[in-house]
C-alpha positions as CSV (number, residue, x, y, z in Angstrom):
1,M,10.1,-57.7,43.1
2,G,11.7,-55.1,40.8
3,R,9.9,-53.0,38.4
4,G,10.7,-51.7,34.9
5,S,11.8,-48.1,34.5
6,G,10.6,-45.6,32.1
7,R,7.7,-45.7,29.7
8,V,6.4,-49.1,28.6
9,P,7.3,-49.7,24.9
10,Y,3.8,-50.8,24.1
11,A,4.0,-50.7,20.3
12,R,7.3,-52.6,20.1
13,L,6.2,-55.3,22.5
14,A,2.8,-55.6,20.7
15,A,4.6,-56.0,17.3
16,F,6.4,-59.1,18.5
17,Y,3.1,-60.7,19.7
18,L,1.4,-59.7,16.4
19,L,4.0,-61.5,14.3
20,Y,4.7,-64.4,16.6
21,F,1.1,-65.4,16.8
22,G,0.6,-64.4,13.2
23,S,3.1,-67.2,12.3
24,L,1.2,-69.5,14.6
25,G,-2.1,-68.6,12.9
26,A,-0.5,-69.4,9.5
27,F,1.0,-72.7,10.8
28,M,-1.3,-74.4,13.3
29,P,-4.7,-74.4,11.5
30,Y,-3.3,-75.5,8.2
31,W,-0.5,-77.8,9.2
32,G,-2.8,-80.9,9.4
33,P,-4.3,-80.2,5.9
34,Y,-0.8,-79.5,4.5
35,L,0.4,-82.9,5.8
36,R,-2.7,-84.6,4.5
37,A,-2.0,-83.0,1.1
38,L,1.4,-84.6,1.2
39,G,-0.2,-88.0,1.7
40,F,0.2,-88.5,5.5
41,G,-2.5,-90.3,7.6
42,P,-4.0,-89.3,11.0
43,A,-1.4,-91.1,13.1
44,A,1.5,-89.5,11.2
45,I,-0.1,-86.1,11.4
46,G,-0.5,-86.5,15.1
47,E,3.2,-87.5,15.4
48,L,4.5,-84.7,13.2
49,T,2.4,-82.2,15.3
50,A,3.5,-83.7,18.6
51,V,7.2,-83.3,17.9
52,I,6.7,-79.6,18.1
53,M,5.2,-80.1,21.6
54,V,7.9,-82.6,22.7
55,T,10.7,-80.1,22.2
56,K,8.8,-77.6,24.2
57,V,9.2,-79.9,27.2
58,I,13.0,-79.4,27.1
59,A,13.9,-76.3,25.1
60,P,12.1,-73.6,27.1
61,N,13.6,-74.8,30.4
62,L,17.2,-74.9,28.9
63,W,16.9,-71.5,27.4
64,G,15.1,-70.2,30.6
65,W,18.1,-71.3,32.7
66,I,20.5,-69.6,30.3
67,A,18.4,-66.4,30.4
68,D,18.1,-66.4,34.2
69,H,21.8,-67.0,34.8
70,T,23.2,-64.6,32.2
71,G,20.6,-61.9,32.7
72,R,20.5,-61.6,28.8
73,R,16.8,-62.5,28.4
74,L,16.2,-60.4,25.3
75,A,19.4,-61.7,23.7
76,V,18.0,-65.2,24.1
77,V,14.8,-64.1,22.4
78,R,16.7,-62.6,19.4
79,L,19.0,-65.6,19.0
80,T,16.2,-68.2,19.2
81,G,13.9,-66.2,16.9
82,L,16.5,-65.9,14.2
83,A,17.6,-69.6,14.5
84,A,13.9,-70.8,14.3
85,T,13.4,-68.8,11.1
86,G,16.6,-70.2,9.5
87,V,15.7,-73.8,10.3
88,F,12.0,-73.6,9.2
89,V,12.9,-72.4,5.7
90,A,14.1,-76.0,5.0
91,L,10.5,-77.0,4.8
92,L,10.3,-75.2,1.4
93,W,12.1,-78.3,0.0
94,V,11.7,-81.2,2.6
95,R,8.7,-83.5,1.9
96,D,9.4,-86.9,3.5
97,Y,8.4,-88.0,7.0
98,W,11.8,-88.2,8.6
99,G,13.0,-85.0,6.9
100,I,10.0,-83.1,8.2
101,L,10.3,-84.6,11.6
102,W,14.0,-83.5,12.0
103,V,13.3,-80.0,10.6
104,L,10.4,-79.5,13.0
105,A,12.5,-80.7,15.9
106,G,15.2,-78.2,15.1
107,F,12.8,-75.4,14.4
108,S,10.7,-75.9,17.5
109,F,13.8,-76.2,19.8
110,F,14.4,-72.5,19.1
111,W,10.9,-71.3,18.4
112,N,9.5,-72.7,21.7
113,A,12.2,-70.9,23.6
114,A,11.4,-67.3,22.4
115,L,7.9,-66.8,23.8
116,P,8.4,-67.7,27.5
117,Q,11.4,-65.3,27.7
118,F,9.6,-62.6,25.9
119,E,6.6,-63.0,28.3
120,A,9.1,-62.2,31.2
121,V,10.5,-59.2,29.3
122,T,6.9,-57.9,28.8
123,L,5.9,-58.4,32.4
124,N,9.1,-56.7,33.6
125,H,8.4,-53.7,31.5
126,L,5.0,-53.5,33.0
127,G,6.3,-53.8,36.6
128,R,3.4,-53.4,39.1
129,D,1.0,-53.1,36.2
130,S,1.4,-56.7,35.3
131,H,-2.4,-57.2,35.3
132,R,-2.3,-55.1,32.1
133,Y,-0.3,-57.8,30.3
134,S,-3.4,-58.9,28.3
135,Q,-3.7,-55.4,26.7
136,I,-0.4,-56.1,25.0
137,R,-1.0,-59.8,24.4
138,L,-4.2,-59.2,22.6
139,W,-2.2,-58.1,19.5
140,G,-1.0,-61.7,19.2
141,S,-4.7,-62.7,18.8
142,V,-5.1,-60.0,16.2
143,G,-2.1,-61.4,14.2
144,F,-3.6,-64.9,14.5
145,I,-6.9,-63.8,13.1
146,L,-5.5,-61.8,10.2
147,T,-3.3,-64.7,9.0
148,V,-5.8,-67.6,9.6
149,V,-8.6,-65.8,7.7
150,F,-6.4,-64.4,4.8
151,L,-4.5,-67.7,4.3
152,G,-7.7,-69.7,4.4
153,R,-8.8,-67.8,1.3
154,L,-5.4,-68.0,-0.3
155,F,-5.1,-71.8,0.2
156,D,-8.6,-72.4,-1.2
157,G,-7.6,-70.5,-4.4
158,E,-3.9,-71.1,-4.8
159,G,-3.3,-74.4,-2.9
160,I,-1.9,-75.2,0.5
161,H,1.6,-75.9,-0.8
162,W,2.3,-72.2,-0.1
163,L,2.2,-72.8,3.6
164,P,5.9,-73.1,4.3
165,A,6.6,-69.9,2.4
166,A,3.9,-67.9,4.3
167,V,5.1,-69.1,7.7
168,S,8.7,-68.4,6.8
169,L,7.9,-64.7,5.9
170,L,6.1,-64.2,9.2
171,L,8.9,-65.8,11.2
172,A,11.4,-63.5,9.6
173,G,9.2,-60.5,10.6
174,M,9.0,-61.8,14.1
175,A,12.8,-62.2,14.4
176,L,13.3,-58.7,13.0
177,S,10.8,-57.1,15.5
178,T,12.9,-58.3,18.5
179,L,15.7,-55.9,17.4
180,F,13.6,-52.9,18.2
181,V,12.5,-54.0,21.7
182,P,14.5,-52.3,24.5
183,E,16.0,-54.2,27.5
184,D,13.6,-54.2,30.5
185,R,16.3,-52.9,32.8
186,V,15.0,-54.9,35.8
187,R,17.9,-56.1,38.0
188,Y,17.6,-58.7,40.7
189,P,19.9,-59.4,43.7
190,E,22.5,-62.1,43.2
191,Q,21.4,-63.8,46.4
192,G,18.2,-64.4,48.3
193,G,14.8,-65.6,47.3
194,P,13.5,-69.2,47.2
195,A,15.1,-72.1,45.1
196,L,13.0,-73.5,42.3
197,W,12.4,-76.7,44.2
198,Q,11.0,-74.8,47.1
199,V,8.4,-73.1,45.0
200,L,7.4,-76.4,43.3
201,H,7.2,-78.2,46.6
202,N,4.0,-76.2,47.4
203,A,1.1,-78.6,46.9
204,S,-1.3,-76.0,45.6
205,V,1.3,-74.9,43.0
206,A,1.7,-78.5,41.8
207,G,-2.1,-78.7,41.5
208,L,-2.2,-75.6,39.4
209,F,0.5,-76.9,37.0
210,L,-1.4,-80.2,36.7
211,A,-4.5,-78.2,35.7
212,F,-2.5,-76.2,33.1
213,F,-1.1,-79.5,31.7
214,L,-4.6,-81.1,31.4
215,A,-6.1,-77.9,29.9
216,Q,-3.6,-77.9,27.1
217,A,-3.7,-81.7,26.6
218,S,-7.4,-81.3,25.9
219,H,-6.4,-78.8,23.2
220,G,-4.2,-81.4,21.4
221,A,-7.3,-82.6,19.4
222,Y,-8.0,-79.0,18.4
223,Y,-4.5,-77.8,17.3
224,A,-3.6,-81.0,15.5
225,F,-6.9,-82.1,14.0
226,Y,-9.6,-79.4,14.1
227,S,-9.1,-78.4,10.4
228,V,-8.7,-82.0,9.2
229,Y,-11.8,-82.9,11.3
230,L,-13.9,-80.2,9.7
231,E,-12.7,-81.1,6.2
232,T,-13.7,-84.7,6.9
233,F,-17.3,-83.5,7.5
234,G,-17.3,-81.3,4.3
235,Y,-16.3,-77.9,5.5
236,T,-14.2,-75.7,3.1
237,R,-10.9,-74.2,4.1
238,D,-12.4,-70.7,3.8
239,V,-15.1,-71.6,6.4
240,I,-12.5,-73.4,8.5
241,G,-10.4,-70.3,8.5
242,V,-13.3,-68.2,9.6
243,L,-14.1,-70.6,12.5
244,W,-10.5,-70.4,13.7
245,G,-10.6,-66.6,13.4
246,L,-13.9,-66.5,15.4
247,G,-12.3,-68.4,18.2
248,V,-9.4,-65.9,18.4
249,L,-11.7,-62.9,18.0
250,V,-13.6,-63.7,21.2
251,E,-10.2,-64.4,22.9
252,I,-9.3,-60.8,22.2
253,L,-12.4,-59.7,24.2
254,V,-11.0,-61.6,27.2
255,F,-7.6,-59.9,26.9
256,V,-9.3,-56.5,26.7
257,L,-11.3,-57.0,29.9
258,M,-8.8,-59.2,31.9
259,H,-7.2,-56.2,33.7
260,R,-10.6,-55.5,35.2
261,W,-11.6,-59.1,35.9
262,L,-8.4,-60.2,37.7
263,P,-8.6,-57.7,40.7
264,R,-12.4,-58.2,40.9
265,Y,-12.8,-62.0,40.7
266,G,-9.3,-63.4,41.4
267,A,-7.3,-65.7,39.1
268,G,-8.4,-68.8,40.9
269,R,-12.2,-68.3,40.4
270,L,-11.6,-67.4,36.8
271,L,-9.5,-70.4,36.1
272,V,-12.1,-72.8,37.5
273,F,-14.8,-71.2,35.5
274,A,-12.7,-71.3,32.3
275,L,-12.0,-75.1,32.7
276,G,-15.7,-75.8,33.2
277,A,-16.4,-73.9,29.9
278,T,-13.6,-76.0,28.2
279,V,-15.4,-79.2,29.1
280,V,-18.6,-77.9,27.4
281,R,-16.7,-76.7,24.4
282,W,-15.2,-80.1,23.5
283,I,-18.5,-81.9,24.0
284,L,-20.1,-79.4,21.5
285,V,-17.4,-79.9,18.9
286,G,-17.7,-83.7,19.2
287,A,-21.5,-83.9,19.1
288,G,-22.4,-80.9,17.0
289,V,-19.9,-81.1,14.1
290,R,-22.8,-81.5,11.5
291,H,-24.4,-78.3,12.8
292,P,-22.5,-75.1,11.8
293,M,-24.2,-73.0,14.5
294,V,-23.2,-75.4,17.2
295,L,-19.6,-75.1,16.0
296,V,-19.9,-71.3,16.1
297,L,-21.1,-71.5,19.7
298,A,-18.2,-73.9,20.6
299,Q,-15.7,-71.5,19.0
300,T,-16.9,-68.6,21.2
301,L,-15.9,-70.7,24.2
302,H,-12.3,-70.4,23.0
303,A,-12.4,-67.1,24.9
304,A,-12.5,-69.2,28.1
305,S,-10.6,-72.5,27.2
306,F,-7.6,-70.6,25.9
307,G,-7.9,-66.9,26.5
308,L,-9.0,-67.0,30.2
309,V,-6.9,-70.0,31.1
310,H,-3.8,-68.5,29.6
311,A,-4.2,-65.1,31.1
312,C,-4.8,-66.5,34.5
313,A,-1.8,-68.8,34.2
314,I,0.6,-66.1,33.0
315,H,-0.5,-63.9,35.9
316,M,-0.1,-66.7,38.5
317,V,3.2,-67.9,37.2
318,H,4.6,-64.4,37.2
319,R,3.7,-64.1,40.9
320,I,4.7,-67.6,41.9
321,F,8.3,-67.4,40.5
322,P,10.1,-64.2,41.7
323,G,13.3,-62.5,40.6
324,R,15.8,-64.7,38.9
325,L,13.3,-67.6,38.7
326,Q,11.0,-65.7,36.3
327,G,12.5,-67.1,33.1
328,R,12.4,-70.7,34.4
329,G,8.9,-70.2,35.7
330,Q,7.5,-69.1,32.4
331,A,9.5,-71.8,30.7
332,L,8.1,-74.5,33.1
333,Y,4.6,-73.3,32.4
334,S,5.2,-73.4,28.6
335,S,6.9,-76.8,28.7
336,L,4.5,-78.6,30.9
337,S,1.3,-77.2,29.4
338,F,1.8,-76.4,25.7
339,G,4.8,-78.8,25.5
340,L,4.0,-82.0,27.3
341,G,0.3,-81.4,27.5
342,G,0.1,-80.6,23.8
343,A,2.2,-83.6,22.8
344,V,0.1,-86.0,24.8
345,G,-3.1,-84.6,23.4
346,S,-1.9,-84.7,19.8
347,L,-0.6,-88.3,20.1
348,V,-3.6,-89.6,21.9
349,S,-6.0,-87.9,19.4
350,G,-4.2,-89.3,16.4
351,H,-4.4,-92.9,17.6
352,I,-8.0,-92.5,18.9
353,W,-9.0,-91.2,15.4
354,T,-7.4,-94.3,13.8
355,E,-8.8,-96.8,16.2
356,L,-12.2,-95.4,17.0
357,D,-14.0,-92.4,15.4
358,P,-13.0,-88.8,14.7
359,Q,-15.6,-87.5,17.2
360,W,-14.2,-89.5,20.0
361,I,-11.0,-87.3,20.1
362,Y,-13.2,-84.5,21.4
363,Y,-15.0,-86.6,23.9
364,T,-11.6,-87.6,25.2
365,A,-10.6,-83.9,25.2
366,A,-13.6,-83.2,27.3
367,L,-12.6,-85.8,29.8
368,M,-9.1,-84.3,30.1
369,A,-10.5,-80.8,30.6
370,F,-12.8,-82.2,33.4
371,L,-9.8,-83.7,35.2
372,G,-8.1,-80.3,34.8
373,L,-11.1,-78.7,36.3
374,A,-11.0,-81.0,39.3
375,A,-7.2,-80.3,39.8
376,A,-7.8,-76.5,39.6
377,W,-10.7,-76.6,42.0
378,W,-8.6,-78.6,44.5
379,A,-5.6,-76.3,44.2
380,V,-7.8,-73.1,44.5
381,R,-9.5,-74.5,47.6
382,R,-6.3,-75.6,49.2
383,G,-4.2,-72.6,48.3
384,G,-6.7,-69.8,48.6
385,W,-5.9,-68.5,45.1
386,D,-9.4,-67.1,44.8
387,E,-9.0,-64.7,47.7
388,G,-6.9,-62.1,45.8
389,A,-3.6,-63.3,47.3
390,L,-1.9,-63.1,43.9
391,E,-2.8,-59.5,43.3
392,E,-1.4,-58.4,46.6
393,A,1.6,-60.6,47.0
394,E,5.1,-59.2,46.1
395,T,7.2,-62.1,47.4
396,W,7.0,-65.8,47.2
397,E,6.7,-66.0,51.0
398,G,3.4,-64.1,50.8
399,L,1.8,-66.7,48.4
400,P,-0.5,-69.4,49.7
C-alpha cells in the first residue's frame, strides 16, 4: 500500500472534522425537537430522520466509485460539501412534510458522500501511521460538543426555529475548509489487487459488516429520538445539550488513546468489548430515564458504543480495502452502517414509540446491539482479527 509524502497537514485535516461534526452536533440532537415544534408526530419524525440514512445507502457508494476511478478524491469532497450546503439552505423556508423530505434527500445525497472520501484522504496522508487517525478525528468530537452545548442554551432562550440557520453556517464553513486541504499524493497502480467482490466474499469480513450494521441500527433510537425522549420525561434542552456533550466528551478520550490501544489489544477484541458496552448503555437509557445519574452513566458509554466501534471499524476497513478500493471500502462501511443501519433503527424506533412505549425503543436497541455483539464475536473468532493481523498486514492477501 502506498503512503503519503511530506508532512501531515494536521491542522487543515482537523478543521474539516471540527466543522463537519460541528454541523452534525447542531443538527442531530435538535432535529427531532425542531420537527416536533413544527407539529410532526413520532412516526413522521422517524421517517424524516430515516431519509437522511436511506440516501447514505446509495450516495457514498456512487461517489466512492467516482473518486476511485477518477483519482480525484478531494475534488469529490469539495463538490459534495458545497452542494450539500446549497441544498440545506432551502430549509430556512420549507416547513411542510414533503418539502422537508425532498430537501433532506437532496442534501444528504451530497453530505453523506463527503465524509467517507475525506476519511480516505486523511488515512492516505497518515500513510503507515494510520493508527493515529483518531488523533485527528477527535477534533470532530470537539466540534460536536461545542455546537451541541452552545445551541442547547441558544434554543432554550431564543427558540429552536434558529436550527436551519445555525446548521447552514456550519456547513458553509465545512465546505470552505476543504479548499485548504492538499491532495494526499498517493498513487496506486492501474492493475493488480483484488476485486471488490473478492474482498466481500470473505466470511469474516461479511460478519464484521453485519456487526457494524447492527451497531448503528441500535443507535437509530438515539439519533432520532434521544432529545425528544428526554423532553417527554421533563428534561430541558439545556440539560439535553449537556448530556449529548458528555457523550462526545468521553468519545474524545477514546480517540486520544486509540493509537495505543490498537497495537496492544487488537481491533477485534476492542470491537467485541465495545458492543458489549453498547448493550448495557441502551438498557440503562430505557430503564433509568427518570434518574439523571443513570443517564450520565449511560452517556459515558458513548465512548464505547460509538467512539471505540467507529475507530475500530475505520482501522479495519482501511486495511481490508487496499489501493483503489479505499474509497468504495469507506463508502460501503458508511452506507451499510450509518446509512442502512441508521435508517432501519430510526424507522423501527418511530413505530415502536407509537405502538408501544418510548422506553421500548431502547430495549429494542439493546437487542440489536446484542445481535451485533454475536456477529462480531463470530467474525473475530473465525478471522483471527484479535491476533494483531490488521496492524501487520499491508496487502489484502495477508488478511484473515
